[in-house]
C-alpha positions as CSV (number, residue, x, y, z in Angstrom):
1,M,-9.6,22.5,-15.9
2,S,-11.8,22.7,-12.5
3,V,-12.3,21.7,-9.7
4,E,-15.4,20.4,-7.9
5,R,-16.0,20.4,-3.8
6,I,-17.8,18.1,-1.7
7,R,-19.1,17.5,1.8
8,V,-16.7,14.3,2.7
9,P,-18.2,12.3,5.6
10,I,-15.1,10.9,7.4
11,P,-14.1,8.9,11.0
12,H,-11.6,10.2,13.7
13,V,-10.4,8.4,16.7
14,A,-9.8,10.7,19.5
15,H,-8.5,9.2,23.2
16,V,-11.0,10.7,25.6
17,V,-12.1,10.6,29.1
18,P,-15.8,10.5,29.4
19,R,-18.1,12.6,31.7
20,G,-18.2,10.6,35.0
21,A,-15.1,8.1,34.3
22,R,-11.1,8.1,35.0
23,K,-9.6,6.6,32.3
24,P,-9.0,7.5,28.5
25,R,-10.7,5.8,25.9
26,P,-10.1,5.6,22.2
27,V,-13.8,6.2,20.6
28,C,-14.4,6.9,16.8
29,F,-16.4,10.3,16.6
30,R,-17.3,11.3,12.9
31,T,-16.4,14.9,11.0
32,E,-16.8,16.3,8.0
33,A,-14.2,17.4,5.4
34,V,-14.8,19.5,2.1
35,V,-12.5,18.5,-0.5
36,G,-12.1,19.5,-4.2
37,V,-12.4,16.6,-7.1
38,R,-11.0,17.8,-10.2
39,T,-12.3,17.3,-13.5
40,A,-11.3,17.2,-17.3
41,A,-12.4,16.9,-20.6
42,A,-12.8,13.4,-21.9
43,S,-11.0,14.6,-24.6
44,Q,-7.8,15.7,-22.6
45,L,-7.5,11.9,-21.5
46,E,-5.2,9.4,-24.1
47,V,-4.7,5.1,-23.7
48,A,-1.4,4.8,-22.0
49,V,-1.7,1.3,-21.1
50,V,-4.0,-1.7,-22.2
51,T,-3.5,-5.3,-21.2
52,G,-5.6,-8.2,-21.6
53,G,-8.1,-9.5,-24.7
54,E,-6.6,-10.9,-27.3
55,P,-4.4,-12.9,-27.8
56,G,-4.5,-13.0,-23.7
57,R,-7.6,-14.3,-21.8
58,N,-7.5,-12.1,-19.5
59,R,-10.5,-9.1,-19.8
60,R,-9.2,-6.1,-21.7
61,R,-8.2,-3.1,-19.8
62,E,-7.4,0.3,-21.0
63,Y,-5.6,2.3,-18.4
64,L,-6.0,6.1,-19.7
65,G,-3.3,8.6,-18.7
66,H,-3.3,12.4,-17.6
67,D,-1.4,14.9,-15.4
68,G,1.3,12.3,-15.1
69,A,-0.5,9.6,-14.0
70,L,-2.2,6.3,-14.7
71,W,-6.3,6.3,-13.9
72,L,-9.0,3.5,-13.9
73,V,-12.8,4.2,-15.1
74,C,-15.0,3.6,-12.2
75,A,-17.2,0.6,-13.2
76,D,-19.2,-2.1,-11.9
77,D,-18.9,-5.8,-12.1
78,V,-18.9,-6.3,-15.6
79,G,-17.0,-3.6,-16.7
80,R,-19.8,-1.0,-16.8
81,P,-18.8,3.0,-16.2
82,V,-20.5,3.7,-12.8
83,D,-22.0,7.5,-13.1
84,G,-20.0,10.3,-11.7
85,R,-22.2,11.8,-9.7
86,A,-23.6,8.8,-8.1
87,I,-20.3,7.9,-7.2
88,L,-19.5,11.7,-5.3
89,D,-23.3,11.4,-3.7
90,A,-22.0,7.7,-2.1
91,I,-18.6,9.1,-1.1
92,S,-21.2,12.2,0.5
93,A,-23.4,10.6,1.9
94,G,-20.9,7.9,3.6
95,I,-21.7,4.7,2.0
96,S,-18.7,2.1,2.9
97,F,-18.7,0.5,-0.4
98,F,-19.5,1.5,-4.3
99,A,-18.3,0.8,-7.5
100,M,-16.6,-2.0,-6.7
101,M,-14.6,-0.3,-4.2
102,P,-14.1,0.2,-0.2
103,N,-15.0,4.2,0.2
104,P,-11.6,5.3,0.1
105,F,-12.8,8.2,2.5
106,L,-13.8,5.8,5.7
107,Q,-9.9,3.9,5.8
108,V,-8.0,7.6,6.3
109,G,-5.6,7.5,9.3
110,T,-3.2,5.0,10.7
111,D,-6.8,3.4,12.9
112,L,-9.3,1.9,10.7
113,R,-13.0,2.5,12.2
114,S,-14.7,2.1,9.3
115,A,-17.1,-0.6,11.1
116,D,-17.7,2.1,14.2
117,F,-18.7,4.7,11.3
118,A,-22.2,3.9,11.4
119,E,-22.6,4.4,14.9
120,A,-20.1,7.4,14.9
121,R,-21.0,11.4,16.5
122,P,-19.8,14.5,16.2
123,I,-16.9,14.3,18.7
124,D,-18.7,18.0,20.5
125,D,-21.6,15.7,21.4
126,M,-20.3,13.9,23.3
127,A,-19.8,15.0,27.2
128,L,-16.3,14.7,28.0
129,R,-14.2,15.8,30.7
130,R,-10.5,16.0,28.3
131,I,-9.6,14.7,25.2
132,E,-5.9,13.4,25.9
133,A,-5.2,12.7,21.6
134,D,-7.3,13.3,18.7
135,D,-6.3,12.7,14.5
136,R,-8.5,14.8,13.4
137,E,-6.7,17.0,11.6
138,E,-3.7,14.4,10.3
139,R,-7.4,12.6,8.5
140,L,-8.4,15.6,6.7
141,A,-4.9,15.7,5.7
142,R,-5.4,11.9,4.3
143,A,-8.8,13.1,2.8
144,A,-8.0,15.6,0.7
145,R,-5.5,13.6,-0.5
146,V,-7.8,11.2,-1.2
147,A,-9.8,13.7,-3.4
148,D,-7.0,14.1,-5.4
149,D,-6.8,10.6,-6.4
150,F,-10.7,11.1,-8.6
151,L,-11.0,12.7,-12.0
152,L,-14.7,13.9,-12.7
153,V,-15.1,13.2,-16.3
154,D,-17.3,16.0,-19.0
155,D,-18.9,12.8,-20.0
156,G,-20.5,11.5,-16.8
157,R,-17.7,9.0,-16.3
158,I,-15.3,9.4,-12.9
159,L,-11.7,7.8,-13.0
160,R,-9.5,7.2,-10.2
161,R,-5.5,7.4,-10.1
162,S,-4.5,3.5,-10.4
163,V,-0.8,1.9,-9.6
164,G,-1.2,0.5,-13.0
165,P,-0.9,-3.3,-13.9
166,F,2.2,-5.4,-12.9
167,W,3.6,-8.7,-14.0
168,I,3.1,-11.1,-10.8
169,C,5.7,-14.1,-10.4
170,G,6.2,-17.0,-8.3
171,E,8.1,-21.0,-8.0
172,G,6.3,-22.8,-10.9
173,I,4.6,-19.7,-11.8
174,R,5.1,-18.1,-15.2
175,P,4.4,-14.4,-15.0
176,F,1.8,-13.0,-16.4
177,V,0.3,-9.8,-15.4
178,A,-2.9,-8.6,-13.5
179,S,-4.1,-5.4,-12.6
180,P,-3.9,-4.3,-8.7
181,E,-6.5,-1.5,-10.3
182,W,-5.6,0.9,-6.7
183,T,-3.8,-0.6,-3.8
184,L,0.0,-1.6,-4.7
185,P,-0.2,-5.4,-4.7
186,T,0.8,-8.0,-1.5
187,G,0.8,-11.8,-1.0
188,P,2.9,-14.2,-1.8
189,Y,4.0,-13.8,-4.9
190,T,7.2,-11.5,-6.6
191,Y,5.9,-8.1,-8.3
192,F,7.8,-6.5,-11.4
193,G,6.2,-2.7,-12.6
194,I,4.7,-3.6,-16.1
195,T,7.7,-1.7,-18.4
196,R,10.0,-4.1,-16.5
197,D,9.1,-7.3,-18.7
198,M,13.3,-7.7,-18.8
199,E,13.9,-7.7,-15.4
200,V,11.0,-10.2,-14.4
201,R,12.0,-12.4,-17.5
202,E,15.4,-12.7,-16.0
203,F,14.4,-13.0,-12.1
204,A,11.7,-15.4,-12.8
205,T,14.0,-17.9,-15.0
206,T,17.2,-17.4,-13.1
207,E,15.0,-18.0,-9.9
208,W,12.0,-21.1,-10.9
209,G,13.5,-21.9,-14.4
210,V,9.6,-20.1,-15.9
211,D,9.9,-17.7,-18.6
212,L,6.9,-15.0,-19.5
213,S,3.1,-16.0,-19.8
214,N,2.1,-14.9,-23.4
215,D,-0.1,-12.3,-21.5
216,F,-1.1,-9.2,-23.8
217,V,0.6,-5.4,-22.8
218,E,0.3,-2.8,-25.1
219,I,2.2,0.3,-24.0
220,R,1.0,3.1,-26.0
221,E,2.7,6.1,-23.1
222,P,4.7,4.4,-20.9
223,A,5.7,7.8,-19.0
224,Y,2.4,8.4,-17.4
225,I,3.2,4.2,-16.2
226,P,4.5,4.9,-12.0
227,D,7.8,3.9,-10.8
228,L,6.4,1.6,-8.0
229,D,8.7,-0.9,-7.7
230,G,10.6,0.2,-4.9
231,V,8.5,0.3,-2.2
232,V,6.9,-3.0,-3.4
233,A,10.2,-5.1,-3.4
234,A,10.6,-3.3,0.4
235,R,7.0,-4.4,1.4
236,K,7.6,-8.4,0.4
237,V,10.6,-7.9,2.7
238,A,9.3,-5.9,4.9
239,N,5.6,-8.1,5.1
240,F,2.9,-8.2,7.6
241,Q,4.4,-11.7,8.8
242,V,7.6,-10.1,9.3
243,I,6.8,-7.4,11.7
244,H,4.5,-10.0,13.7
245,W,7.7,-11.9,13.7
246,L,10.0,-8.5,14.7
247,T,7.2,-7.3,16.7
248,G,7.4,-10.3,19.3
249,L,11.3,-11.0,19.8
250,S,11.9,-7.7,20.2
251,G,9.1,-6.7,22.4
252,G,7.9,-4.6,20.2
253,G,11.1,-3.1,19.5
254,A,11.0,-1.4,23.1
255,V,14.5,-2.4,24.0
256,D,16.2,-1.5,20.9
257,E,16.1,2.5,19.5
258,G,17.7,0.4,15.8
259,V,14.5,-1.7,15.7
260,L,11.9,0.3,16.6
261,G,13.2,2.6,13.9
262,T,12.9,-0.5,11.7
263,L,9.4,-1.3,12.8
264,R,8.8,2.6,12.5
265,A,10.1,2.7,8.7
266,A,8.0,-0.9,7.5
267,G,5.0,1.2,9.0
268,R,5.3,3.8,6.9
269,L,5.5,1.6,3.6
270,Y,1.7,1.2,4.1
271,G,0.8,4.5,6.2
272,R,0.1,2.6,9.6
273,E,1.4,2.8,12.7
274,H,3.5,-0.5,13.3
275,A,1.5,-2.3,15.5
276,E,-1.6,-2.5,13.4
277,L,0.8,-4.2,11.1
278,A,2.5,-6.4,13.9
279,K,-0.6,-8.4,14.4
280,G,-0.1,-10.7,11.5
281,L,-2.8,-10.4,9.4
282,R,-2.1,-11.7,5.8
283,D,-4.7,-8.6,4.2
284,Y,-4.4,-5.2,5.8
285,P,-5.1,-1.9,3.8
286,T,-2.6,0.4,3.1
287,C,-4.2,3.8,4.2
288,P,-5.4,5.8,1.4
289,G,-4.0,9.5,1.5
290,A,-1.2,8.4,3.3
291,P,2.3,10.3,2.4
292,P,4.5,7.6,0.4
293,A,7.2,6.4,1.8
294,A,10.9,7.9,0.8
295,P,12.9,6.2,-0.4
296,E,15.6,5.9,2.7
297,E,12.7,4.4,4.1
298,M,12.3,1.6,2.3
299,V,15.9,1.0,3.3
300,A,15.8,1.2,6.5
301,A,12.5,-1.1,6.5
302,V,14.7,-3.8,4.5
303,E,18.0,-3.3,5.4
304,G,17.1,-2.7,9.7
305,I,15.1,-6.2,9.5
306,R,18.2,-8.0,7.7
307,T,20.3,-6.8,10.1
308,F,18.0,-7.7,12.7
309,F,17.6,-11.3,11.4
310,G,21.3,-11.8,10.2
311,G,23.4,-10.7,13.2
312,G,22.8,-13.1,15.9
313,F,20.4,-12.9,19.3
314,E,23.2,-12.6,22.0
315,G,22.3,-11.3,25.1
316,R,19.2,-13.3,25.7
317,N,17.9,-15.8,27.7
318,S,17.9,-19.2,25.7
319,A,13.9,-19.5,25.7
320,H,14.4,-16.2,23.3
321,R,17.6,-17.4,21.4
322,D,15.8,-20.9,20.5
323,A,12.9,-18.7,19.2
324,Y,15.3,-16.0,17.8
325,E,17.0,-19.5,15.7
326,I,13.1,-20.7,14.3
327,V,12.0,-17.8,13.4
328,R,15.8,-16.5,11.6
329,K,15.5,-19.5,9.7
330,L,11.7,-19.2,8.8
331,F,12.6,-16.0,7.5
332,E,15.7,-17.1,5.2
333,K,13.3,-19.4,3.7
334,S,10.4,-17.0,3.4
335,C,12.3,-13.9,1.7
336,A,15.3,-15.9,0.0
337,A,13.5,-14.6,-3.3
338,D,12.2,-11.4,-2.0
339,L,16.0,-10.3,-1.3
340,V,17.4,-11.2,-3.6
341,R,14.8,-9.0,-5.9
342,W,15.4,-5.6,-3.3
343,D,19.2,-5.9,-3.7
344,V,19.9,-7.1,-7.3
345,Y,17.0,-4.6,-9.2
346,E,15.5,-2.1,-7.0
347,R,18.4,-0.9,-4.3
348,D,20.7,0.6,-6.1
349,R,17.9,2.3,-8.3
350,L,17.1,4.3,-5.3
351,P,18.1,7.6,-5.5
352,V,18.7,8.2,-2.0
353,A,21.5,10.4,0.0
354,E,22.9,7.7,1.7
355,V,23.1,4.3,0.1
356,A,22.6,0.8,1.6
357,P,25.5,-1.2,2.9
358,D,27.0,-3.0,0.1
359,L,26.1,-6.2,0.8
360,P,26.1,-9.3,-1.9
361,P,23.4,-11.0,-2.4
362,A,22.3,-13.9,-0.4
363,D,24.2,-16.8,-2.0
364,L,20.7,-18.7,-3.6
365,G,22.4,-19.5,-6.7
366,F,21.3,-16.3,-8.0
367,R,23.8,-14.7,-11.0
368,P,22.7,-11.7,-12.6
């Protein structure tokens, strides 16, 4: 396997004081990184998972196995492979969208500024009194990790590392197969990895009285399928709405170091600062190239949130207590099934040195 070097433009954000000004301001700048895209022979790839097609109704999708991971071909809107060289040229040109996906190199970093990138210039081109903070080095490191998620094949295709297919279920919905492609799924439903058909069947039957759909899945090489269920389940509890509630009720965690630790751990599930995720947004992209969350961080996020909403709100004025009670009830209703899914299927699977508290699952009628 060889590596092809390309020069990639990326945005970075610095808090600077321009010449003639007194106060710092965040400014989006342009920089470049030289990254390596690995190459592989088509003969080294094997079909690891197949979904859709007959007898299912979804479009057939083949996940290729290589280097211990699943990969998908970068394709156009009708599924035709896009020329790999054209994609490398688009990345090098800083084009914002190609092959049915946003340019991940423009999304590295904890402050999403890809919309400002077209007008950005190098930091050395701006007359500055001083630079107070600059995240350039962190973004360069993340860009290198993003490059490792692409694979140029000798037959002209280019692949991107995939999170693989998932079972999706919810109230009144028979679990079916869907592909979030490159990024982990978020949203109102419950997700299980594609190999965990027995667990999703048990969970969906017990919670909602529904059985699996007849979607087509063929797992040929299970060793290539990543186990991402822990972080997916943790995100379902530490979702954007819950982070928004927790931030608002705690004053951003400033008055409680334990709450601040919970918020930081929740942010690391997405590779972003928790303040970004506290806006109550339904969809906010995970930061490409962010280091994966550790099992300890998943536990800290979920158990910290559980403790906050289960431990009362003493010491606050009555108005705050009333707001807390309202939000607590909303949390219990919206996250009930998610906590069961975490407690029963994920918490004890995580390889953590200090296991989560031995709390019983919430009494929601679930009996494993």
